[in-house]
C-alpha positions as CSV (number, residue, x, y, z in Angstrom):
1,M,16.4,-63.9,12.7
2,K,14.5,-62.4,15.5
3,V,17.8,-61.6,17.4
4,R,19.0,-59.7,14.4
5,W,15.8,-57.8,13.9
6,K,15.8,-56.7,17.6
7,R,19.3,-55.8,17.4
8,W,18.7,-53.4,14.4
9,T,15.8,-51.9,16.1
10,R,17.8,-51.1,19.3
11,R,20.3,-49.6,16.9
12,V,17.6,-47.4,15.2
13,L,16.2,-46.2,18.3
14,A,19.4,-45.3,19.8
15,L,20.5,-43.4,16.5
16,A,17.1,-41.5,16.9
17,A,17.6,-40.8,20.4
18,A,20.8,-39.5,19.7
19,L,19.8,-37.4,16.9
20,V,16.9,-35.8,19.2
21,L,19.5,-35.3,22.0
22,I,21.9,-33.2,19.4
23,V,19.2,-31.3,17.8
24,F,17.9,-30.5,21.6
25,I,21.6,-29.4,22.5
26,V,22.1,-27.3,19.1
27,F,18.8,-25.4,20.0
28,E,19.4,-24.9,23.7
29,A,22.8,-23.9,23.5
30,G,21.9,-21.1,21.2
31,I,24.0,-22.7,18.2
32,A,20.8,-22.8,16.0
33,E,20.1,-19.1,16.9
34,K,23.3,-18.0,16.1
35,W,23.3,-19.8,12.7
36,L,20.0,-18.4,11.9
37,R,20.7,-14.9,12.9
38,D,23.7,-14.8,10.7
39,A,22.0,-16.5,7.8
40,V,19.1,-13.7,8.1
41,V,21.7,-10.7,8.0
42,S,23.4,-12.2,4.9
43,R,20.2,-13.0,3.1
44,I,18.9,-9.4,3.9
45,E,22.4,-7.7,2.6
46,R,22.6,-10.0,-0.3
47,S,19.0,-9.3,-1.6
48,T,18.9,-5.5,-0.8
49,G,22.3,-4.2,-0.9
50,A,21.7,-2.7,2.4
51,R,23.7,-3.0,5.6
52,A,21.7,-4.9,8.2
53,E,22.0,-4.7,12.0
54,I,20.0,-6.9,14.6
55,G,19.9,-5.9,18.3
56,G,18.4,-9.2,19.4
57,F,17.4,-12.5,17.8
58,H,15.3,-15.0,19.8
59,L,14.4,-18.4,18.0
60,H,11.5,-20.5,19.5
61,A,12.0,-23.7,17.4
62,W,9.3,-25.5,18.8
63,R,6.6,-22.9,18.1
64,L,8.3,-21.9,14.8
65,R,8.4,-18.3,16.0
66,I,11.2,-15.6,15.6
67,E,11.6,-12.4,17.5
68,I,13.9,-9.7,16.3
69,D,14.6,-6.6,18.3
70,D,16.0,-3.5,16.9
71,L,16.2,-4.2,13.1
72,T,18.0,-1.7,11.1
73,L,18.9,-1.5,7.3
74,H,21.2,1.2,6.1
75,G,21.0,2.5,2.6
76,T,23.4,5.1,0.9
77,E,22.3,7.9,3.4
78,A,25.1,9.6,5.3
79,A,25.8,8.7,8.8
80,S,24.1,11.7,10.2
81,Q,20.9,10.8,8.4
82,P,18.1,8.5,9.6
83,A,18.6,4.8,8.5
84,L,16.6,3.6,5.5
85,F,14.5,1.4,7.8
86,H,14.2,0.6,11.5
87,A,12.0,-1.5,13.5
88,D,11.9,-1.7,17.3
89,R,10.6,-5.4,17.1
90,V,9.6,-7.8,14.5
91,N,7.6,-10.9,15.4
92,I,7.3,-13.8,12.9
93,T,5.3,-17.1,12.9
94,I,6.4,-19.4,10.5
95,R,4.0,-22.0,8.5
96,I,5.6,-24.9,6.6
97,I,3.7,-25.5,3.5
98,S,6.1,-28.4,2.1
99,F,9.1,-29.6,4.3
100,F,10.8,-31.6,1.1
101,G,9.9,-28.8,-1.3
102,R,11.3,-26.3,1.2
103,Q,8.3,-23.9,0.8
104,I,7.1,-21.8,3.9
105,S,4.9,-18.9,4.5
106,L,4.5,-16.5,7.1
107,D,1.4,-17.2,9.5
108,E,2.1,-13.7,11.0
109,L,4.2,-10.9,10.6
110,I,4.0,-8.0,13.3
111,V,6.2,-4.9,13.1
112,E,6.5,-2.6,16.1
113,R,7.1,1.1,15.4
114,P,8.5,0.5,11.8
115,Q,10.5,3.9,10.6
116,V,11.0,4.3,6.9
117,A,13.2,7.1,5.7
118,V,13.8,7.9,2.0
119,G,16.0,10.9,1.0
120,I,16.1,12.3,-2.5
121,D,18.7,14.9,-3.3
122,S,18.5,17.6,-5.9
123,H,19.5,15.4,-8.7
124,G,16.5,13.1,-8.0
125,M,18.7,10.3,-6.6
126,S,17.5,8.4,-3.5
127,N,19.3,6.7,-0.6
128,L,18.0,3.1,-1.9
129,P,20.9,0.6,-2.0
130,T,21.8,-1.8,-4.9
131,P,21.5,-5.4,-4.4
132,K,24.9,-7.2,-4.4
133,G,26.1,-9.1,-7.5
134,T,25.0,-6.6,-9.9
135,A,28.3,-5.4,-11.0
136,G,29.5,-6.0,-14.4
137,K,28.4,-5.5,-18.1
138,N,26.0,-8.5,-18.2
139,P,22.3,-8.3,-17.7
140,W,21.5,-9.6,-14.0
141,R,17.9,-10.4,-12.7
142,A,17.0,-11.8,-9.4
143,T,14.0,-12.4,-7.2
144,L,14.8,-10.6,-4.2
145,F,11.8,-12.3,-2.2
146,E,8.4,-13.7,-2.6
147,L,6.5,-13.3,0.7
148,R,3.0,-15.0,1.6
149,I,1.8,-13.5,4.8
150,G,-1.2,-14.7,6.6
151,Q,-1.6,-11.9,9.2
152,L,0.3,-8.7,8.6
153,A,0.3,-5.9,11.3
154,L,2.5,-2.6,11.1
155,R,2.1,-0.6,14.4
156,D,2.8,2.8,15.4
157,G,5.2,3.4,12.5
158,S,5.9,6.4,10.1
159,V,7.3,7.2,6.6
160,L,9.8,10.3,6.5
161,Y,10.0,11.3,2.8
162,N,12.9,14.1,2.9
163,D,11.2,16.4,5.6
164,R,7.8,15.0,5.4
165,R,6.6,12.5,8.0
166,T,3.4,10.3,7.4
167,P,2.1,8.0,10.1
168,L,2.1,4.4,9.2
169,A,-0.4,2.1,10.8
170,V,-1.6,-0.9,8.8
171,D,-3.1,-4.4,9.3
172,G,-4.7,-7.1,7.0
173,R,-4.4,-10.5,5.9
174,N,-3.6,-12.7,2.9
175,F,-0.7,-10.5,1.7
176,N,1.4,-11.5,-1.4
177,F,4.6,-9.3,-2.1
178,A,7.1,-10.2,-4.8
179,L,9.9,-7.9,-5.5
180,H,12.4,-8.7,-8.6
181,Y,15.6,-6.8,-9.4
182,D,16.4,-6.1,-13.0
183,A,19.8,-4.8,-14.3
184,P,19.9,-4.7,-18.1
185,A,23.3,-4.9,-19.9
186,A,22.3,-1.4,-21.4
187,G,20.0,0.9,-19.6
188,A,19.1,1.8,-15.9
189,D,18.4,-0.8,-13.4
190,S,14.9,-1.0,-11.7
191,Y,12.9,-3.1,-9.0
192,I,9.7,-4.5,-10.3
193,G,7.0,-5.4,-7.6
194,N,3.7,-7.2,-7.2
195,L,1.6,-6.6,-3.8
196,S,-1.7,-7.9,-3.0
197,G,-3.5,-7.9,0.3
198,E,-7.1,-8.5,1.8
199,Q,-9.1,-6.8,4.5
200,V,-6.4,-4.1,4.9
201,K,-7.3,-1.3,7.5
202,L,-6.0,2.3,7.7
203,S,-7.2,4.6,10.1
204,A,-6.9,8.4,10.0
205,G,-8.1,11.0,12.4
206,K,-11.9,10.9,13.2
207,D,-12.9,8.8,10.3
208,V,-14.1,5.4,10.8
209,P,-11.4,2.7,10.2
210,F,-12.6,0.7,7.0
211,R,-11.1,-2.5,5.2
212,F,-10.4,-2.9,1.8
213,D,-8.7,-5.1,-0.6
214,V,-5.7,-3.9,-2.6
215,S,-3.5,-5.2,-5.5
216,S,-0.7,-3.1,-7.2
217,K,1.8,-3.6,-10.0
218,F,4.8,-1.0,-9.6
219,L,8.1,-0.2,-11.2
220,L,10.8,1.7,-9.1
221,H,13.6,3.2,-10.9
222,R,16.6,5.0,-9.2
223,D,14.9,8.4,-10.1
224,S,11.3,7.8,-11.1
225,F,8.2,5.6,-10.2
226,E,5.3,4.0,-11.9
227,A,2.4,2.3,-10.6
228,D,0.7,0.5,-13.8
229,E,-2.3,-0.9,-12.0
230,L,-3.4,0.0,-8.4
231,I,-6.9,-1.6,-7.6
232,I,-8.6,-0.7,-4.3
233,K,-12.0,-2.2,-3.3
234,A,-13.6,-0.9,-0.1
235,L,-17.0,-1.7,0.9
236,H,-19.1,-1.2,-1.9
237,S,-16.8,1.1,-4.0
238,E,-13.7,0.5,-6.2
239,L,-10.9,2.5,-7.7
240,N,-8.4,1.7,-10.4
241,L,-5.5,3.9,-10.7
242,S,-2.3,4.4,-12.5
243,A,0.3,6.7,-11.3
244,E,3.6,8.2,-12.5
245,L,6.3,10.1,-10.9
246,P,8.7,11.2,-13.7
247,T,11.5,12.2,-11.3
248,F,12.3,11.9,-7.5
249,A,13.6,15.7,-7.8
250,R,10.3,17.0,-7.7
251,S,7.1,15.4,-6.6
252,D,4.9,16.2,-9.7
253,W,2.6,13.1,-10.0
254,D,0.6,12.3,-13.2
255,L,-2.7,10.2,-12.4
256,K,-5.2,8.3,-14.5
257,Y,-8.2,6.6,-12.7
258,R,-11.6,5.2,-13.0
259,G,-13.9,3.7,-10.5
260,R,-17.3,3.6,-8.8
261,L,-18.3,5.3,-5.7
262,S,-21.1,4.3,-3.4
263,L,-22.4,7.2,-1.4
264,A,-23.4,4.9,1.4
265,D,-19.7,4.2,1.8
266,V,-19.1,8.1,2.2
267,R,-21.9,8.0,5.0
268,T,-20.0,5.3,6.8
269,I,-16.4,6.3,6.5
270,F,-16.6,9.9,7.0
271,R,-19.6,9.9,9.7
272,A,-21.7,12.0,7.3
273,P,-25.4,10.8,7.9
274,T,-26.8,13.6,5.7
275,T,-24.9,12.2,2.4
276,P,-27.5,11.1,-0.2
277,Y,-28.0,7.4,-1.3
278,G,-26.7,6.3,-4.7
279,D,-23.7,5.2,-6.9
280,A,-21.3,7.4,-9.0
281,D,-19.1,6.2,-11.9
282,F,-16.1,8.4,-12.6
283,S,-13.1,8.6,-14.8
284,G,-10.4,11.2,-15.6
285,H,-6.9,12.4,-15.1
286,A,-5.2,14.4,-12.7
287,R,-1.8,16.1,-11.9
288,Y,-0.3,17.4,-8.8
289,T,2.4,19.9,-9.3
290,A,4.6,20.4,-6.3
291,P,6.0,23.7,-5.0
292,L,9.3,24.8,-5.9
293,G,12.0,23.2,-3.9
294,V,13.8,19.8,-3.6
295,A,11.3,16.9,-3.8
296,G,8.4,19.2,-3.5
297,A,9.7,20.7,-0.1
298,G,7.5,23.8,0.5
299,T,4.2,24.8,1.5
300,E,1.6,23.4,-0.7
301,G,1.2,22.1,-4.1
302,E,-1.6,22.4,-6.7
303,W,-3.9,19.7,-8.1
304,T,-5.3,20.1,-11.7
305,G,-7.3,17.5,-13.4
306,G,-10.7,16.7,-15.2
307,G,-12.9,13.9,-16.2
308,Y,-16.5,12.7,-16.4
309,Y,-18.9,11.3,-13.9
310,S,-22.5,9.8,-13.8
311,S,-24.8,9.0,-10.9
312,R,-28.0,6.9,-10.8
313,D,-30.5,5.8,-8.2
314,I,-29.8,8.8,-6.0
315,R,-32.0,9.3,-3.0
316,M,-32.2,12.2,-0.7
317,P,-32.5,11.5,2.9
318,Y,-33.8,14.7,4.2
319,Q,-37.1,15.3,6.1
320,Y,-38.4,17.8,3.7
321,F,-36.7,16.6,0.6
322,H,-36.6,12.8,-0.1
323,E,-36.8,12.6,-3.8
324,K,-35.5,9.2,-5.1
325,D,-34.4,7.8,-8.6
326,M,-32.5,10.7,-9.4
327,E,-29.8,10.7,-12.0
328,T,-26.9,13.2,-12.9
329,S,-23.9,13.5,-15.2
330,G,-21.3,15.9,-16.5
331,N,-17.7,16.9,-17.2
332,F,-15.5,18.5,-14.6
333,E,-12.4,20.5,-14.5
334,I,-10.2,21.2,-11.4
335,A,-7.7,24.1,-11.3
336,H,-6.7,26.6,-8.8
337,K,-8.7,25.0,-6.1
338,H,-11.7,25.6,-8.2
339,L,-14.3,23.0,-9.6
340,V,-16.3,23.8,-12.8
341,V,-18.8,21.4,-14.1
342,P,-20.0,23.1,-17.3
343,N,-22.5,20.8,-18.4
344,V,-24.3,19.7,-15.2
345,H,-27.4,17.4,-16.1
346,V,-30.0,16.2,-13.7
347,L,-33.1,14.0,-14.1
348,A,-35.4,14.6,-11.3
349,L,-38.9,15.7,-10.3
350,G,-40.2,14.5,-13.9
351,G,-38.1,17.1,-15.6
352,T,-34.5,17.9,-16.3
353,V,-32.0,20.5,-14.8
354,D,-29.2,21.6,-17.0
355,G,-26.5,24.2,-16.3
356,R,-23.2,25.0,-14.9
357,L,-21.6,24.7,-11.5
358,D,-18.8,26.6,-10.1
359,M,-17.2,25.9,-6.4
360,D,-14.2,26.8,-4.5
361,F,-12.7,24.3,-2.4
362,K,-12.2,27.0,0.2
363,G,-15.3,27.1,2.2
364,L,-17.3,25.1,-0.5
365,A,-18.9,28.3,-1.8
366,F,-20.5,27.5,-5.0
367,R,-22.6,29.2,-7.6
368,T,-25.0,27.7,-10.3
369,E,-26.6,28.8,-13.5
370,T,-29.3,26.3,-14.4
371,R,-32.4,25.7,-16.7
372,L,-35.3,23.9,-15.5
373,R,-37.7,22.0,-17.9
374,G,-40.8,19.8,-17.4
375,V,-40.7,19.6,-13.6
376,S,-43.7,18.4,-12.2
377,L,-45.2,20.5,-9.4
378,A,-47.0,17.4,-8.1
379,E,-43.6,15.6,-7.8
380,L,-42.1,18.6,-6.3
381,F,-44.6,18.8,-3.5
382,R,-44.5,14.9,-3.2
383,S,-40.9,14.9,-2.6
């Protein structure tokens, strides 16, 4: 009995050693790397409909790390136009959540010099491709991908929208990004997305880089875009926004918003130490009308909008005016680079201030017509 048991033990150990040797040869010979490279290209093309190209592919199996050089995705743009997406280098570190359930997440995703190029023609059609397998009269729905990313970094990139280029540099953690494709039997196809991230950082110009949490639900059609819910929480402030771009042919945006702004955050982000302390609640609507031209190509568009605001617990930080516990509220209208608050109301110095405020955005020149009631001289001198 012992002899048989020892014989089986030797066979199992020999089989295990052979398997380890085969796996080692497969990885060292580059067989697994080539297979995985082809699988990645195939999955990208099948899910997005784009034509994918990879310059270099390096698999570090023992560290669960993948390095991709010169990743390019071609949409429906002409050969003379910039590709839909290009990145000089993509570094991916994988974490296995469940081996038997085939569940993985990305511990780290670092993209060096990502370049996104979206072109819109005069009919409002873009260069976004259509996922493969959508042809036919039957409805077709698919989940293109569901990503969980522990740490995300997009470094030294840009987004080109027709002829307008915007810098792209982002990093954050705990990202969740799901994108679904819906092609109904009758009606236009669309992409449905959900995105969330924590401690996201953007930096621009001289302003202090700050981190914020973000979550969004959006709907991308062939010729239009809707963001049903965009929530941004930064420091002590919060913004809830919905946006609609009815047609890509013109960059005319319709926005609805509400939120709370901490003036202390303004002091920090914009390096403005003379900003008063306090909180402001606001809500309203806005519209951006692009200048004439394809997809808003031109010099400058125009913002219009209106809403309501209320601020409380305002404290002035100035040496010769340090009144506190001030309150203010009113409606506002914006048009032609001009702000109007027709019903300014202020509680301060033991009394009230009511009137109208007009301000031009250029030069911040303003004029007020106010009525003072019940202001205490004692409070005025004390402040």
